[in-house]
Jmol script that loads the backbone (N, CA, C; Angstrom):
load data "model"
ATOM      1  N   UNK A   1     126.067  95.022  90.077  1.00  0.00           N
ATOM      2  CA  UNK A   1     125.106  94.343  89.254  1.00  0.00           C
ATOM      3  C   UNK A   1     124.167  93.478  90.100  1.00  0.00           C
ATOM      4  N   UNK A   2     124.728  92.711  91.041  1.00  0.00           N
ATOM      5  CA  UNK A   2     123.895  91.861  91.898  1.00  0.00           C
ATOM      6  C   UNK A   2     122.963  92.683  92.774  1.00  0.00           C
ATOM      7  N   UNK A   3     123.471  93.783  93.290  1.00  0.00           N
ATOM      8  CA  UNK A   3     122.644  94.622  94.161  1.00  0.00           C
ATOM      9  C   UNK A   3     121.485  95.224  93.357  1.00  0.00           C
ATOM     10  N   UNK A   4     121.771  95.643  92.116  1.00  0.00           N
ATOM     11  CA  UNK A   4     120.721  96.193  91.264  1.00  0.00           C
ATOM     12  C   UNK A   4     119.668  95.134  90.937  1.00  0.00           C
ATOM     13  N   UNK A   5     120.132  93.925  90.613  1.00  0.00           N
ATOM     14  CA  UNK A   5     119.210  92.834  90.319  1.00  0.00           C
ATOM     15  C   UNK A   5     118.363  92.505  91.549  1.00  0.00           C
ATOM     16  N   UNK A   6     118.992  92.504  92.716  1.00  0.00           N
ATOM     17  CA  UNK A   6     118.262  92.248  93.959  1.00  0.00           C
ATOM     18  C   UNK A   6     117.180  93.299  94.163  1.00  0.00           C
ATOM     19  N   UNK A   7     117.508  94.552  93.916  1.00  0.00           N
ATOM     20  CA  UNK A   7     116.526  95.629  94.030  1.00  0.00           C
ATOM     21  C   UNK A   7     115.363  95.450  93.075  1.00  0.00           C
ATOM     22  N   UNK A   8     115.663  95.046  91.845  1.00  0.00           N
ATOM     23  CA  UNK A   8     114.599  94.813  90.863  1.00  0.00           C
ATOM     24  C   UNK A   8     113.715  93.649  91.281  1.00  0.00           C
ATOM     25  N   UNK A   9     114.325  92.572  91.794  1.00  0.00           N
ATOM     26  CA  UNK A   9     113.538  91.428  92.253  1.00  0.00           C
ATOM     27  C   UNK A   9     112.668  91.800  93.449  1.00  0.00           C
ATOM     28  N   UNK A  10     113.216  92.588  94.374  1.00  0.00           N
ATOM     29  CA  UNK A  10     112.451  93.017  95.545  1.00  0.00           C
ATOM     30  C   UNK A  10     111.253  93.872  95.125  1.00  0.00           C
ATOM     31  N   UNK A  11     111.472  94.763  94.173  1.00  0.00           N
ATOM     32  CA  UNK A  11     110.391  95.601  93.674  1.00  0.00           C
ATOM     33  C   UNK A  11     109.320  94.747  93.000  1.00  0.00           C
ATOM     34  N   UNK A  12     109.752  93.785  92.205  1.00  0.00           N
ATOM     35  CA  UNK A  12     108.806  92.895  91.525  1.00  0.00           C
ATOM     36  C   UNK A  12     107.997  92.091  92.547  1.00  0.00           C
ATOM     37  N   UNK A  13     108.668  91.589  93.583  1.00  0.00           N
ATOM     38  CA  UNK A  13     107.978  90.835  94.632  1.00  0.00           C
ATOM     39  C   UNK A  13     106.911  91.692  95.299  1.00  0.00           C
ATOM     40  N   UNK A  14     107.262  92.908  95.677  1.00  0.00           N
ATOM     41  CA  UNK A  14     106.306  93.793  96.334  1.00  0.00           C
ATOM     42  C   UNK A  14     105.140  94.145  95.402  1.00  0.00           C
ATOM     43  N   UNK A  15     105.447  94.361  94.116  1.00  0.00           N
ATOM     44  CA  UNK A  15     104.400  94.674  93.139  1.00  0.00           C
ATOM     45  C   UNK A  15     103.422  93.510  93.003  1.00  0.00           C
ATOM     46  N   UNK A  16     103.948  92.295  92.860  1.00  0.00           N
ATOM     47  CA  UNK A  16     103.084  91.119  92.739  1.00  0.00           C
ATOM     48  C   UNK A  16     102.225  90.927  93.984  1.00  0.00           C
ATOM     49  N   UNK A  17     102.834  91.112  95.158  1.00  0.00           N
ATOM     50  CA  UNK A  17     102.076  90.943  96.398  1.00  0.00           C
ATOM     51  C   UNK A  17     100.966  91.992  96.496  1.00  0.00           C
ATOM     52  N   UNK A  18     101.250  93.207  96.067  1.00  0.00           N
ATOM     53  CA  UNK A  18     100.243  94.265  96.126  1.00  0.00           C
ATOM     54  C   UNK A  18      99.126  94.012  95.111  1.00  0.00           C
ATOM     55  N   UNK A  19      99.500  93.663  93.873  1.00  0.00           N
ATOM     56  CA  UNK A  19      98.505  93.410  92.825  1.00  0.00           C
ATOM     57  C   UNK A  19      97.582  92.255  93.195  1.00  0.00           C
ATOM     58  N   UNK A  20      98.127  91.249  93.865  1.00  0.00           N
ATOM     59  CA  UNK A  20      97.337  90.058  94.216  1.00  0.00           C
ATOM     60  C   UNK A  20      96.760  90.126  95.625  1.00  0.00           C
ATOM     61  N   UNK A  21      96.946  91.283  96.253  1.00  0.00           N
ATOM     62  CA  UNK A  21      96.443  91.513  97.606  1.00  0.00           C
ATOM     63  C   UNK A  21      96.918  90.435  98.591  1.00  0.00           C
ATOM     64  N   UNK A  22      98.201  90.107  98.497  1.00  0.00           N
ATOM     65  CA  UNK A  22      98.798  89.122  99.402  1.00  0.00           C
ATOM     66  C   UNK A  22      99.362  89.874 100.603  1.00  0.00           C
ATOM     67  N   UNK A  23      98.779  89.623 101.742  1.00  0.00           N
ATOM     68  CA  UNK A  23      99.206  90.300 102.971  1.00  0.00           C
ATOM     69  C   UNK A  23     100.252  89.446 103.692  1.00  0.00           C
ATOM     70  N   UNK A  24     101.113  90.089 104.468  1.00  0.00           N
ATOM     71  CA  UNK A  24     102.085  89.323 105.256  1.00  0.00           C
ATOM     72  C   UNK A  24     101.370  88.417 106.262  1.00  0.00           C
ATOM     73  N   UNK A  25     102.036  87.374 106.644  1.00  0.00           N
ATOM     74  CA  UNK A  25     101.460  86.410 107.585  1.00  0.00           C
ATOM     75  C   UNK A  25     101.192  87.058 108.939  1.00  0.00           C
ATOM     76  N   UNK A  26     100.219  86.518 109.647  1.00  0.00           N
ATOM     77  CA  UNK A  26      99.967  86.943 111.025  1.00  0.00           C
ATOM     78  C   UNK A  26     100.975  86.230 111.914  1.00  0.00           C
ATOM     79  N   UNK A  27     101.416  86.913 112.943  1.00  0.00           N
ATOM     80  CA  UNK A  27     102.385  86.311 113.857  1.00  0.00           C
ATOM     81  C   UNK A  27     102.090  86.724 115.291  1.00  0.00           C
ATOM     82  N   UNK A  28     102.546  85.915 116.209  1.00  0.00           N
ATOM     83  CA  UNK A  28     102.460  86.224 117.629  1.00  0.00           C
ATOM     84  C   UNK A  28     103.838  86.688 118.060  1.00  0.00           C
ATOM     85  N   UNK A  29     103.893  87.858 118.636  1.00  0.00           N
ATOM     86  CA  UNK A  29     105.170  88.387 119.084  1.00  0.00           C
ATOM     87  C   UNK A  29     105.296  88.180 120.589  1.00  0.00           C
ATOM     88  N   UNK A  30     106.244  87.364 121.010  1.00  0.00           N
ATOM     89  CA  UNK A  30     106.415  87.145 122.439  1.00  0.00           C
ATOM     90  C   UNK A  30     106.934  88.393 123.165  1.00  0.00           C
ATOM     91  N   UNK A  31     107.548  89.293 122.421  1.00  0.00           N
ATOM     92  CA  UNK A  31     108.104  90.502 123.031  1.00  0.00           C
ATOM     93  C   UNK A  31     107.008  91.487 123.449  1.00  0.00           C
ATOM     94  N   UNK A  32     106.060  91.740 122.520  1.00  0.00           N
ATOM     95  CA  UNK A  32     105.005  92.706 122.842  1.00  0.00           C
ATOM     96  C   UNK A  32     103.681  92.025 123.194  1.00  0.00           C
ATOM     97  N   UNK A  33     103.660  90.690 123.145  1.00  0.00           N
ATOM     98  CA  UNK A  33     102.489  89.906 123.531  1.00  0.00           C
ATOM     99  C   UNK A  33     101.232  90.258 122.733  1.00  0.00           C
ATOM    100  N   UNK A  34     101.411  90.531 121.441  1.00  0.00           N
ATOM    101  CA  UNK A  34     100.265  90.795 120.575  1.00  0.00           C
ATOM    102  C   UNK A  34     100.398  89.998 119.287  1.00  0.00           C
ATOM    103  N   UNK A  35      99.282  89.897 118.592  1.00  0.00           N
ATOM    104  CA  UNK A  35      99.238  89.213 117.310  1.00  0.00           C
ATOM    105  C   UNK A  35      99.069  90.285 116.245  1.00  0.00           C
ATOM    106  N   UNK A  36      99.941  90.283 115.258  1.00  0.00           N
ATOM    107  CA  UNK A  36      99.864  91.278 114.189  1.00  0.00           C
ATOM    108  C   UNK A  36     100.560  90.759 112.943  1.00  0.00           C
ATOM    109  N   UNK A  37     100.500  91.532 111.888  1.00  0.00           N
ATOM    110  CA  UNK A  37     101.129  91.122 110.628  1.00  0.00           C
ATOM    111  C   UNK A  37     102.644  91.257 110.711  1.00  0.00           C
ATOM    112  N   UNK A  38     103.316  90.283 110.127  1.00  0.00           N
ATOM    113  CA  UNK A  38     104.776  90.334 110.038  1.00  0.00           C
ATOM    114  C   UNK A  38     105.163  91.360 108.971  1.00  0.00           C
ATOM    115  N   UNK A  39     106.413  91.751 108.977  1.00  0.00           N
ATOM    116  CA  UNK A  39     106.902  92.657 107.940  1.00  0.00           C
ATOM    117  C   UNK A  39     106.883  91.929 106.594  1.00  0.00           C
ATOM    118  N   UNK A  40     106.684  92.655 105.516  1.00  0.00           N
ATOM    119  CA  UNK A  40     106.702  92.006 104.199  1.00  0.00           C
ATOM    120  C   UNK A  40     108.076  91.373 103.948  1.00  0.00           C
ATOM    121  N   UNK A  41     108.109  90.289 103.197  1.00  0.00           N
ATOM    122  CA  UNK A  41     109.388  89.644 102.923  1.00  0.00           C
ATOM    123  C   UNK A  41     110.289  90.529 102.080  1.00  0.00           C
ATOM    124  N   UNK A  42     111.578  90.351 102.248  1.00  0.00           N
ATOM    125  CA  UNK A  42     112.559  91.091 101.469  1.00  0.00           C
ATOM    126  C   UNK A  42     113.439  90.112 100.716  1.00  0.00           C
ATOM    127  N   UNK A  43     114.126  90.610  99.717  1.00  0.00           N
ATOM    128  CA  UNK A  43     115.022  89.784  98.916  1.00  0.00           C
ATOM    129  C   UNK A  43     116.454  90.188  99.234  1.00  0.00           C
ATOM    130  N   UNK A  44     117.239  89.244  99.741  1.00  0.00           N
ATOM    131  CA  UNK A  44     118.642  89.524 100.031  1.00  0.00           C
ATOM    132  C   UNK A  44     119.478  89.251  98.784  1.00  0.00           C
ATOM    133  N   UNK A  45     120.697  89.751  98.781  1.00  0.00           N
ATOM    134  CA  UNK A  45     121.596  89.510  97.655  1.00  0.00           C
ATOM    135  C   UNK A  45     121.886  88.011  97.549  1.00  0.00           C
ATOM    136  N   UNK A  46     122.078  87.350  98.673  1.00  0.00           N
ATOM    137  CA  UNK A  46     122.347  85.910  98.635  1.00  0.00           C
ATOM    138  C   UNK A  46     121.148  85.147  98.067  1.00  0.00           C
ATOM    139  N   UNK A  47     119.935  85.560  98.397  1.00  0.00           N
ATOM    140  CA  UNK A  47     118.742  84.923  97.833  1.00  0.00           C
ATOM    141  C   UNK A  47     118.725  85.082  96.316  1.00  0.00           C
ATOM    142  N   UNK A  48     119.173  86.227  95.829  1.00  0.00           N
ATOM    143  CA  UNK A  48     119.258  86.454  94.390  1.00  0.00           C
ATOM    144  C   UNK A  48     120.261  85.494  93.759  1.00  0.00           C
ATOM    145  N   UNK A  49     121.412  85.327  94.413  1.00  0.00           N
ATOM    146  CA  UNK A  49     122.443  84.414  93.904  1.00  0.00           C
ATOM    147  C   UNK A  49     121.899  82.990  93.856  1.00  0.00           C
ATOM    148  N   UNK A  50     121.245  82.565  94.923  1.00  0.00           N
ATOM    149  CA  UNK A  50     120.699  81.206  94.974  1.00  0.00           C
ATOM    150  C   UNK A  50     119.575  81.009  93.952  1.00  0.00           C
ATOM    151  N   UNK A  51     118.812  82.052  93.687  1.00  0.00           N
ATOM    152  CA  UNK A  51     117.757  81.972  92.674  1.00  0.00           C
ATOM    153  C   UNK A  51     118.354  81.788  91.281  1.00  0.00           C
ATOM    154  N   UNK A  52     119.527  82.358  91.070  1.00  0.00           N
ATOM    155  CA  UNK A  52     120.193  82.186  89.778  1.00  0.00           C
ATOM    156  C   UNK A  52     120.510  80.715  89.531  1.00  0.00           C
ATOM    157  N   UNK A  53     120.888  80.000  90.587  1.00  0.00           N
ATOM    158  CA  UNK A  53     121.140  78.564  90.443  1.00  0.00           C
ATOM    159  C   UNK A  53     119.811  77.824  90.245  1.00  0.00           C
ATOM    160  N   UNK A  54     118.841  78.161  91.054  1.00  0.00           N
ATOM    161  CA  UNK A  54     117.557  77.472  90.997  1.00  0.00           C
ATOM    162  C   UNK A  54     116.917  77.543  89.612  1.00  0.00           C
ATOM    163  N   UNK A  55     117.032  78.694  88.960  1.00  0.00           N
ATOM    164  CA  UNK A  55     116.396  78.874  87.664  1.00  0.00           C
ATOM    165  C   UNK A  55     117.343  78.630  86.494  1.00  0.00           C
ATOM    166  N   UNK A  56     118.499  78.030  86.786  1.00  0.00           N
ATOM    167  CA  UNK A  56     119.409  77.620  85.716  1.00  0.00           C
ATOM    168  C   UNK A  56     120.183  78.737  85.056  1.00  0.00           C
ATOM    169  N   UNK A  57     120.256  79.892  85.685  1.00  0.00           N
ATOM    170  CA  UNK A  57     121.004  81.022  85.127  1.00  0.00           C
ATOM    171  C   UNK A  57     122.495  80.848  85.402  1.00  0.00           C
ATOM    172  N   UNK A  58     122.818  80.217  86.525  1.00  0.00           N
ATOM    173  CA  UNK A  58     124.216  79.985  86.901  1.00  0.00           C
ATOM    174  C   UNK A  58     124.360  78.555  87.407  1.00  0.00           C
ATOM    175  N   UNK A  59     125.513  77.961  87.138  1.00  0.00           N
ATOM    176  CA  UNK A  59     125.760  76.601  87.630  1.00  0.00           C
ATOM    177  C   UNK A  59     126.303  76.660  89.060  1.00  0.00           C
ATOM    178  N   UNK A  60     126.464  75.493  89.672  1.00  0.00           N
ATOM    179  CA  UNK A  60     126.902  75.419  91.072  1.00  0.00           C
ATOM    180  C   UNK A  60     128.237  76.119  91.312  1.00  0.00           C
ATOM    181  N   UNK A  61     129.179  75.918  90.415  1.00  0.00           N
ATOM    182  CA  UNK A  61     130.513  76.518  90.583  1.00  0.00           C
ATOM    183  C   UNK A  61     130.438  78.040  90.514  1.00  0.00           C
ATOM    184  N   UNK A  62     129.662  78.554  89.577  1.00  0.00           N
ATOM    185  CA  UNK A  62     129.496  80.006  89.447  1.00  0.00           C
ATOM    186  C   UNK A  62     128.841  80.580  90.696  1.00  0.00           C
ATOM    187  N   UNK A  63     127.854  79.875  91.225  1.00  0.00           N
ATOM    188  CA  UNK A  63     127.167  80.332  92.432  1.00  0.00           C
ATOM    189  C   UNK A  63     128.143  80.377  93.607  1.00  0.00           C
ATOM    190  N   UNK A  64     128.988  79.369  93.747  1.00  0.00           N
ATOM    191  CA  UNK A  64     129.986  79.371  94.830  1.00  0.00           C
ATOM    192  C   UNK A  64     130.913  80.578  94.715  1.00  0.00           C
ATOM    193  N   UNK A  65     131.373  80.839  93.493  1.00  0.00           N
ATOM    194  CA  UNK A  65     132.263  81.982  93.266  1.00  0.00           C
ATOM    195  C   UNK A  65     131.534  83.286  93.592  1.00  0.00           C
ATOM    196  N   UNK A  66     130.297  83.424  93.119  1.00  0.00           N
ATOM    197  CA  UNK A  66     129.523  84.640  93.395  1.00  0.00           C
ATOM    198  C   UNK A  66     129.307  84.843  94.890  1.00  0.00           C
ATOM    199  N   UNK A  67     128.991  83.764  95.599  1.00  0.00           N
ATOM    200  CA  UNK A  67     128.781  83.882  97.043  1.00  0.00           C
ATOM    201  C   UNK A  67     130.051  84.355  97.753  1.00  0.00           C
ATOM    202  N   UNK A  68     131.202  83.781  97.374  1.00  0.00           N
ATOM    203  CA  UNK A  68     132.467  84.192  97.998  1.00  0.00           C
ATOM    204  C   UNK A  68     132.789  85.647  97.675  1.00  0.00           C
ATOM    205  N   UNK A  69     132.599  86.019  96.423  1.00  0.00           N
ATOM    206  CA  UNK A  69     132.872  87.416  96.032  1.00  0.00           C
ATOM    207  C   UNK A  69     131.921  88.380  96.743  1.00  0.00           C
ATOM    208  N   UNK A  70     130.654  87.996  96.858  1.00  0.00           N
ATOM    209  CA  UNK A  70     129.684  88.851  97.545  1.00  0.00           C
ATOM    210  C   UNK A  70     130.080  89.028  99.004  1.00  0.00           C
ATOM    211  N   UNK A  71     130.463  87.937  99.667  1.00  0.00           N
ATOM    212  CA  UNK A  71     130.856  88.033 101.074  1.00  0.00           C
ATOM    213  C   UNK A  71     132.057  88.965 101.233  1.00  0.00           C
ATOM    214  N   UNK A  72     133.054  88.805 100.376  1.00  0.00           N
ATOM    215  CA  UNK A  72     134.240  89.665 100.433  1.00  0.00           C
ATOM    216  C   UNK A  72     133.850  91.120 100.193  1.00  0.00           C
ATOM    217  N   UNK A  73     133.062  91.369  99.160  1.00  0.00           N
ATOM    218  CA  UNK A  73     132.629  92.733  98.832  1.00  0.00           C
ATOM    219  C   UNK A  73     131.794  93.326  99.971  1.00  0.00           C
ATOM    220  N   UNK A  74     130.888  92.514 100.500  1.00  0.00           N
ATOM    221  CA  UNK A  74     130.019  92.957 101.591  1.00  0.00           C
ATOM    222  C   UNK A  74     130.844  93.365 102.817  1.00  0.00           C
ATOM    223  N   UNK A  75     131.828  92.537 103.175  1.00  0.00           N
ATOM    224  CA  UNK A  75     132.673  92.843 104.331  1.00  0.00           C
ATOM    225  C   UNK A  75     133.511  94.098 104.087  1.00  0.00           C
ATOM    226  N   UNK A  76     134.090  94.196 102.901  1.00  0.00           N
ATOM    227  CA  UNK A  76     134.950  95.329 102.561  1.00  0.00           C
ATOM    228  C   UNK A  76     134.178  96.643 102.552  1.00  0.00           C
ATOM    229  N   UNK A  77     132.979  96.610 101.968  1.00  0.00           N
ATOM    230  CA  UNK A  77     132.164  97.818 101.825  1.00  0.00           C
ATOM    231  C   UNK A  77     131.218  98.051 103.001  1.00  0.00           C
ATOM    232  N   UNK A  78     131.213  97.124 103.957  1.00  0.00           N
ATOM    233  CA  UNK A  78     130.348  97.199 105.145  1.00  0.00           C
ATOM    234  C   UNK A  78     128.874  97.334 104.741  1.00  0.00           C
ATOM    235  N   UNK A  79     128.411  96.335 103.988  1.00  0.00           N
ATOM    236  CA  UNK A  79     127.032  96.316 103.514  1.00  0.00           C
ATOM    237  C   UNK A  79     126.214  95.310 104.309  1.00  0.00           C
ATOM    238  N   UNK A  80     124.910  95.514 104.369  1.00  0.00           N
ATOM    239  CA  UNK A  80     124.036  94.552 105.036  1.00  0.00           C
ATOM    240  C   UNK A  80     123.625  93.467 104.046  1.00  0.00           C
ATOM    241  N   UNK A  81     122.736  92.578 104.440  1.00  0.00           N
ATOM    242  CA  UNK A  81     122.323  91.458 103.600  1.00  0.00           C
ATOM    243  C   UNK A  81     121.672  91.889 102.290  1.00  0.00           C
ATOM    244  N   UNK A  82     121.157  93.112 102.268  1.00  0.00           N
ATOM    245  CA  UNK A  82     120.400  93.604 101.115  1.00  0.00           C
ATOM    246  C   UNK A  82     121.223  94.530 100.225  1.00  0.00           C
ATOM    247  N   UNK A  83     122.486  94.703 100.549  1.00  0.00           N
ATOM    248  CA  UNK A  83     123.368  95.524  99.737  1.00  0.00           C
ATOM    249  C   UNK A  83     123.406  96.982 100.127  1.00  0.00           C
ATOM    250  N   UNK A  84     122.730  97.354 101.201  1.00  0.00           N
ATOM    251  CA  UNK A  84     122.739  98.737 101.694  1.00  0.00           C
ATOM    252  C   UNK A  84     123.837  98.883 102.747  1.00  0.00           C
ATOM    253  N   UNK A  85     124.321 100.092 102.967  1.00  0.00           N
ATOM    254  CA  UNK A  85     125.353 100.293 103.988  1.00  0.00           C
ATOM    255  C   UNK A  85     124.884  99.804 105.363  1.00  0.00           C
ATOM    256  N   UNK A  86     125.808  99.207 106.119  1.00  0.00           N
ATOM    257  CA  UNK A  86     125.484  98.758 107.479  1.00  0.00           C
ATOM    258  C   UNK A  86     124.889  99.926 108.239  1.00  0.00           C
ATOM    259  N   UNK A  87     123.913  99.638 109.078  1.00  0.00           N
ATOM    260  CA  UNK A  87     123.255 100.683 109.859  1.00  0.00           C
ATOM    261  C   UNK A  87     122.005 101.212 109.180  1.00  0.00           C
ATOM    262  N   UNK A  88     121.816 100.877 107.901  1.00  0.00           N
ATOM    263  CA  UNK A  88     120.590 101.274 107.214  1.00  0.00           C
ATOM    264  C   UNK A  88     119.438 100.510 107.841  1.00  0.00           C
ATOM    265  N   UNK A  89     118.364 101.205 108.212  1.00  0.00           N
ATOM    266  CA  UNK A  89     117.252 100.507 108.858  1.00  0.00           C
ATOM    267  C   UNK A  89     116.684  99.388 107.981  1.00  0.00           C
ATOM    268  N   UNK A  90     116.485  98.246 108.596  1.00  0.00           N
ATOM    269  CA  UNK A  90     115.849  97.103 107.939  1.00  0.00           C
ATOM    270  C   UNK A  90     114.539  96.894 108.673  1.00  0.00           C
ATOM    271  N   UNK A  91     113.427  96.751 107.946  1.00  0.00           N
ATOM    272  CA  UNK A  91     112.146  96.577 108.629  1.00  0.00           C
ATOM    273  C   UNK A  91     112.189  95.433 109.639  1.00  0.00           C
ATOM    274  N   UNK A  92     111.669  95.697 110.824  1.00  0.00           N
ATOM    275  CA  UNK A  92     111.613  94.647 111.834  1.00  0.00           C
ATOM    276  C   UNK A  92     110.390  93.788 111.581  1.00  0.00           C
ATOM    277  N   UNK A  93     110.212  92.778 112.398  1.00  0.00           N
ATOM    278  CA  UNK A  93     109.046  91.917 112.237  1.00  0.00           C
ATOM    279  C   UNK A  93     107.784  92.576 112.763  1.00  0.00           C
ATOM    280  N   UNK A  94     107.927  93.689 113.478  1.00  0.00           N
ATOM    281  CA  UNK A  94     106.760  94.407 113.993  1.00  0.00           C
ATOM    282  C   UNK A  94     106.252  95.375 112.946  1.00  0.00           C
ATOM    283  N   UNK A  95     105.000  95.224 112.541  1.00  0.00           N
ATOM    284  CA  UNK A  95     104.376  96.204 111.653  1.00  0.00           C
ATOM    285  C   UNK A  95     102.981  96.508 112.162  1.00  0.00           C
ATOM    286  N   UNK A  96     102.497  97.683 111.821  1.00  0.00           N
ATOM    287  CA  UNK A  96     101.139  98.053 112.209  1.00  0.00           C
ATOM    288  C   UNK A  96     100.190  97.599 111.104  1.00  0.00           C
ATOM    289  N   UNK A  97      98.908  97.836 111.303  1.00  0.00           N
ATOM    290  CA  UNK A  97      97.926  97.478 110.274  1.00  0.00           C
ATOM    291  C   UNK A  97      98.166  98.236 108.976  1.00  0.00           C
ATOM    292  N   UNK A  98      98.779  99.408 109.056  1.00  0.00           N
ATOM    293  CA  UNK A  98      99.057 100.178 107.865  1.00  0.00           C
ATOM    294  C   UNK A  98     100.332  99.706 107.166  1.00  0.00           C
ATOM    295  N   UNK A  99     101.048  98.750 107.756  1.00  0.00           N
ATOM    296  CA  UNK A  99     102.249  98.229 107.145  1.00  0.00           C
ATOM    297  C   UNK A  99     103.508  98.989 107.497  1.00  0.00           C
ATOM    298  N   UNK A 100     103.390  99.937 108.440  1.00  0.00           N
ATOM    299  CA  UNK A 100     104.556 100.693 108.861  1.00  0.00           C
ATOM    300  C   UNK A 100     105.199 100.021 110.064  1.00  0.00           C
ATOM    301  N   UNK A 101     106.527 100.068 110.164  1.00  0.00           N
ATOM    302  CA  UNK A 101     107.179  99.425 111.315  1.00  0.00           C
ATOM    303  C   UNK A 101     106.646  99.953 112.636  1.00  0.00           C
ATOM    304  N   UNK A 102     106.452  99.058 113.570  1.00  0.00           N
ATOM    305  CA  UNK A 102     105.982  99.393 114.912  1.00  0.00           C
ATOM    306  C   UNK A 102     107.196  99.646 115.797  1.00  0.00           C
ATOM    307  N   UNK A 103     107.119 100.613 116.670  1.00  0.00           N
ATOM    308  CA  UNK A 103     108.219 100.870 117.592  1.00  0.00           C
ATOM    309  C   UNK A 103     108.194  99.830 118.704  1.00  0.00           C
ATOM    310  N   UNK A 104     109.309  99.108 118.901  1.00  0.00           N
ATOM    311  CA  UNK A 104     109.328  98.060 119.956  1.00  0.00           C
ATOM    312  C   UNK A 104     109.237  98.631 121.353  1.00  0.00           C
TER     313      UNK A 104
END
end "model"
wireframe off; spacefill off
backbone 0.3
color backbone group
């Protein structure tokens, strides 16, 4: 349920950013010594849990329980911060002008 909600929030975030023409911030990369756009922000499962507290959907105790359960589930199932299996590519901070990840 949390992973599905996280996916829906991530999709909504990307939709809003696209509709409002909000581009990722410019950044200086010390590794490649160039200035370019950062990768678009993503929504982690933990960010979803914390948002539930922020918007009054869950109280502090419920959030603590959810965080502990998520950590246990994540470790057991070998998931990354976003609920995908470990090893699933996560966009790096390097992106091209077209928004595609840049090869380091």
